[in-house]
N, CA, C and O atoms as a GROMACS GRO file, in nm:
protein
  228
    1UNK      N    1   0.084  -0.118   0.000
    1UNK     CA    2   0.000   0.000   0.000
    1UNK      C    3   0.089   0.125   0.000
    1UNK      O    4   0.181   0.136   0.081
    2UNK      N    5   0.062   0.217  -0.088
    2UNK     CA    6   0.142   0.338  -0.100
    2UNK      C    7   0.113   0.434   0.014
    2UNK      O    8   0.002   0.439   0.068
    3UNK      N    9   0.215   0.509   0.050
    3UNK     CA   10   0.200   0.609   0.155
    3UNK      C   11   0.113   0.724   0.104
    3UNK      O   12   0.117   0.759  -0.014
    4UNK      N   13   0.036   0.780   0.194
    4UNK     CA   14  -0.052   0.892   0.158
    4UNK      C   15   0.032   1.018   0.134
    4UNK      O   16   0.130   1.041   0.204
    5UNK      N   17  -0.007   1.097   0.038
    5UNK     CA   18   0.063   1.221   0.007
    5UNK      C   19   0.049   1.319   0.125
    5UNK      O   20  -0.057   1.328   0.187
    6UNK      N   21   0.157   1.388   0.153
    6UNK     CA   22   0.156   1.484   0.263
    6UNK      C   23   0.056   1.596   0.236
    6UNK      O   24   0.048   1.648   0.124
    7UNK      N   25  -0.018   1.632   0.338
    7UNK     CA   26  -0.117   1.741   0.323
    7UNK      C   27  -0.050   1.878   0.325
    7UNK      O   28  -0.100   1.973   0.266
    8UNK      N   29   0.062   1.886   0.394
    8UNK     CA   30   0.139   2.011   0.398
    8UNK      C   31   0.286   1.975   0.380
    8UNK      O   32   0.333   1.875   0.434
    9UNK      N   33   0.356   2.054   0.304
    9UNK     CA   34   0.496   2.025   0.280
    9UNK      C   35   0.584   2.101   0.378
    9UNK      O   36   0.541   2.197   0.441
   10UNK      N   37   0.706   2.057   0.390
   10UNK     CA   38   0.801   2.122   0.479
   10UNK      C   39   0.825   2.266   0.434
   10UNK      O   40   0.839   2.355   0.517
   11UNK      N   41   0.830   2.287   0.304
   11UNK     CA   42   0.855   2.423   0.254
   11UNK      C   43   0.739   2.516   0.289
   11UNK      O   44   0.761   2.634   0.317
   12UNK      N   45   0.616   2.466   0.287
   12UNK     CA   46   0.501   2.549   0.326
   12UNK      C   47   0.509   2.588   0.473
   12UNK      O   48   0.488   2.703   0.510
   13UNK      N   49   0.540   2.489   0.558
   13UNK     CA   50   0.550   2.517   0.700
   13UNK      C   51   0.663   2.614   0.728
   13UNK      O   52   0.649   2.705   0.811
   14UNK      N   53   0.775   2.598   0.661
   14UNK     CA   54   0.888   2.689   0.676
   14UNK      C   55   0.848   2.831   0.637
   14UNK      O   56   0.885   2.927   0.704
   15UNK      N   57   0.772   2.843   0.529
   15UNK     CA   58   0.725   2.974   0.483
   15UNK      C   59   0.637   3.040   0.590
   15UNK      O   60   0.651   3.159   0.617
   16UNK      N   61   0.546   2.962   0.650
   16UNK     CA   62   0.458   3.015   0.756
   16UNK      C   63   0.540   3.065   0.874
   16UNK      O   64   0.519   3.176   0.923
   17UNK      N   65   0.634   2.983   0.920
   17UNK     CA   66   0.712   3.018   1.038
   17UNK      C   67   0.804   3.137   1.012
   17UNK      O   68   0.824   3.220   1.101
   18UNK      N   69   0.860   3.146   0.892
   18UNK     CA   70   0.943   3.261   0.858
   18UNK      C   71   0.860   3.388   0.852
   18UNK      O   72   0.909   3.495   0.888
   19UNK      N   73   0.738   3.379   0.807
   19UNK     CA   74   0.650   3.496   0.801
   19UNK      C   75   0.623   3.548   0.943
   19UNK      O   76   0.622   3.669   0.965
   20UNK      N   77   0.600   3.458   1.036
   20UNK     CA   78   0.582   3.500   1.175
   20UNK      C   79   0.708   3.567   1.228
   20UNK      O   80   0.703   3.673   1.289
   21UNK      N   81   0.823   3.502   1.203
   21UNK     CA   82   0.950   3.557   1.249
   21UNK      C   83   0.975   3.695   1.191
   21UNK      O   84   1.014   3.786   1.264
   22UNK      N   85   0.952   3.712   1.061
   22UNK     CA   86   0.976   3.840   0.995
   22UNK      C   87   0.881   3.949   1.045
   22UNK      O   88   0.914   4.067   1.042
   23UNK      N   89   0.762   3.909   1.092
   23UNK     CA   90   0.667   4.004   1.146
   23UNK      C   91   0.695   4.037   1.292
   23UNK      O   92   0.630   4.123   1.352
   24UNK      N   93   0.793   3.968   1.350
   24UNK     CA   94   0.829   3.994   1.490
   24UNK      C   95   0.738   3.927   1.589
   24UNK      O   96   0.733   3.966   1.706
   25UNK      N   97   0.664   3.825   1.546
   25UNK     CA   98   0.573   3.754   1.635
   25UNK      C   99   0.645   3.630   1.688
   25UNK      O  100   0.685   3.543   1.611
   26UNK      N  101   0.663   3.621   1.820
   26UNK     CA  102   0.733   3.504   1.875
   26UNK      C  103   0.647   3.379   1.866
   26UNK      O  104   0.527   3.383   1.896
   27UNK      N  105   0.706   3.270   1.824
   27UNK     CA  106   0.634   3.144   1.806
   27UNK      C  107   0.655   3.057   1.928
   27UNK      O  108   0.768   3.029   1.968
   28UNK      N  109   0.543   3.016   1.988
   28UNK     CA  110   0.551   2.928   2.104
   28UNK      C  111   0.557   2.782   2.061
   28UNK      O  112   0.643   2.707   2.107
   29UNK      N  113   0.466   2.744   1.974
   29UNK     CA  114   0.463   2.606   1.923
   29UNK      C  115   0.372   2.603   1.802
   29UNK      O  116   0.298   2.697   1.775
   30UNK      N  117   0.379   2.492   1.729
   30UNK     CA  118   0.291   2.474   1.614
   30UNK      C  119   0.237   2.332   1.616
   30UNK      O  120   0.304   2.240   1.663
   31UNK      N  121   0.118   2.317   1.564
   31UNK     CA  122   0.054   2.186   1.556
   31UNK      C  123   0.006   2.163   1.414
   31UNK      O  124  -0.046   2.254   1.349
   32UNK      N  125   0.024   2.042   1.367
   32UNK     CA  126  -0.022   2.005   1.234
   32UNK      C  127  -0.112   1.883   1.251
   32UNK      O  128  -0.068   1.780   1.300
   33UNK      N  129  -0.239   1.896   1.212
   33UNK     CA  130  -0.332   1.784   1.226
   33UNK      C  131  -0.324   1.694   1.103
   33UNK      O  132  -0.262   1.730   1.003
   34UNK      N  133  -0.385   1.580   1.112
   34UNK     CA  134  -0.380   1.482   1.003
   34UNK      C  135  -0.445   1.534   0.875
   34UNK      O  136  -0.409   1.492   0.765
   35UNK      N  137  -0.541   1.627   0.889
   35UNK     CA  138  -0.605   1.679   0.768
   35UNK      C  139  -0.528   1.795   0.706
   35UNK      O  140  -0.574   1.854   0.608
   36UNK      N  141  -0.411   1.829   0.762
   36UNK     CA  142  -0.327   1.933   0.705
   36UNK      C  143  -0.347   2.071   0.764
   36UNK      O  144  -0.285   2.167   0.720
   37UNK      N  145  -0.433   2.081   0.865
   37UNK     CA  146  -0.455   2.210   0.930
   37UNK      C  147  -0.333   2.246   1.015
   37UNK      O  148  -0.284   2.165   1.093
   38UNK      N  149  -0.286   2.367   0.997
   38UNK     CA  150  -0.170   2.415   1.073
   38UNK      C  151  -0.219   2.521   1.171
   38UNK      O  152  -0.287   2.616   1.133
   39UNK      N  153  -0.183   2.502   1.298
   39UNK     CA  154  -0.216   2.600   1.402
   39UNK      C  155  -0.084   2.644   1.464
   39UNK      O  156  -0.006   2.561   1.511
   40UNK      N  157  -0.060   2.774   1.463
   40UNK     CA  158   0.063   2.830   1.518
   40UNK      C  159   0.026   2.913   1.639
   40UNK      O  160  -0.052   3.007   1.630
   41UNK      N  161   0.083   2.876   1.753
   41UNK     CA  162   0.057   2.948   1.878
   41UNK      C  163   0.173   3.044   1.903
   41UNK      O  164   0.289   3.007   1.890
   42UNK      N  165   0.140   3.165   1.939
   42UNK     CA  166   0.243   3.262   1.968
   42UNK      C  167   0.288   3.245   2.112
   42UNK      O  168   0.211   3.204   2.199
   43UNK      N  169   0.413   3.278   2.136
   43UNK     CA  170   0.468   3.275   2.270
   43UNK      C  171   0.423   3.402   2.340
   43UNK      O  172   0.427   3.510   2.283
   44UNK      N  173   0.381   3.388   2.462
   44UNK     CA  174   0.339   3.507   2.536
   44UNK      C  175   0.462   3.577   2.589
   44UNK      O  176   0.543   3.517   2.660
   45UNK      N  177   0.477   3.703   2.555
   45UNK     CA  178   0.593   3.777   2.605
   45UNK      C  179   0.582   3.795   2.756
   45UNK      O  180   0.472   3.804   2.811
   46UNK      N  181   0.695   3.801   2.819
   46UNK     CA  182   0.695   3.822   2.964
   46UNK      C  183   0.635   3.959   2.994
   46UNK      O  184   0.669   4.058   2.929
   47UNK      N  185   0.546   3.964   3.091
   47UNK     CA  186   0.484   4.091   3.126
   47UNK      C  187   0.585   4.177   3.200
   47UNK      O  188   0.665   4.128   3.281
   48UNK      N  189   0.580   4.302   3.171
   48UNK     CA  190   0.670   4.394   3.239
   48UNK      C  191   0.619   4.417   3.380
   48UNK      O  192   0.501   4.446   3.401
   49UNK      N  193   0.708   4.405   3.473
   49UNK     CA  194   0.670   4.428   3.611
   49UNK      C  195   0.653   4.577   3.633
   49UNK      O  196   0.719   4.659   3.571
   50UNK      N  197   0.561   4.608   3.724
   50UNK     CA  198   0.541   4.749   3.757
   50UNK      C  199   0.668   4.803   3.820
   50UNK      O  200   0.737   4.734   3.895
   51UNK      N  201   0.698   4.927   3.788
   51UNK     CA  202   0.818   4.987   3.844
   51UNK      C  203   0.796   5.015   3.992
   51UNK      O  204   0.693   5.070   4.033
   52UNK      N  205   0.892   4.976   4.069
   52UNK     CA  206   0.887   4.996   4.213
   52UNK      C  207   0.945   5.132   4.245
   52UNK      O  208   1.059   5.159   4.208
   53UNK      N  209   0.871   5.220   4.315
   53UNK     CA  210   0.923   5.352   4.347
   53UNK      C  211   1.051   5.346   4.430
   53UNK      O  212   1.130   5.440   4.428
   54UNK      N  213   1.072   5.238   4.503
   54UNK     CA  214   1.192   5.224   4.585
   54UNK      C  215   1.316   5.202   4.499
   54UNK      O  216   1.428   5.228   4.543
   55UNK      N  217   1.296   5.153   4.376
   55UNK     CA  218   1.409   5.127   4.288
   55UNK      C  219   1.462   5.253   4.220
   55UNK      O  220   1.566   5.248   4.155
   56UNK      N  221   1.393   5.366   4.232
   56UNK     CA  222   1.432   5.488   4.164
   56UNK      C  223   1.547   5.558   4.234
   56UNK      O  224   1.607   5.649   4.176
   57UNK      N  225   1.577   5.519   4.353
   57UNK     CA  226   1.682   5.588   4.430
   57UNK      C  227   1.820   5.562   4.376
   57UNK      O  228   1.918   5.612   4.430
   0.00000   0.00000   0.00000
């Protein structure tokens, strides 16, 4: 039995991930389902802590 043709190619996925990188969007992870659906989750940037008035000295 022949192998099923890939629903998404490596070059397509690379193109998607490079587009995110070029747009400055951090990538947390990506998922590819059996039907070829690609879901890319962005990494949540670390929240900036509130400035402490005691640190201004």
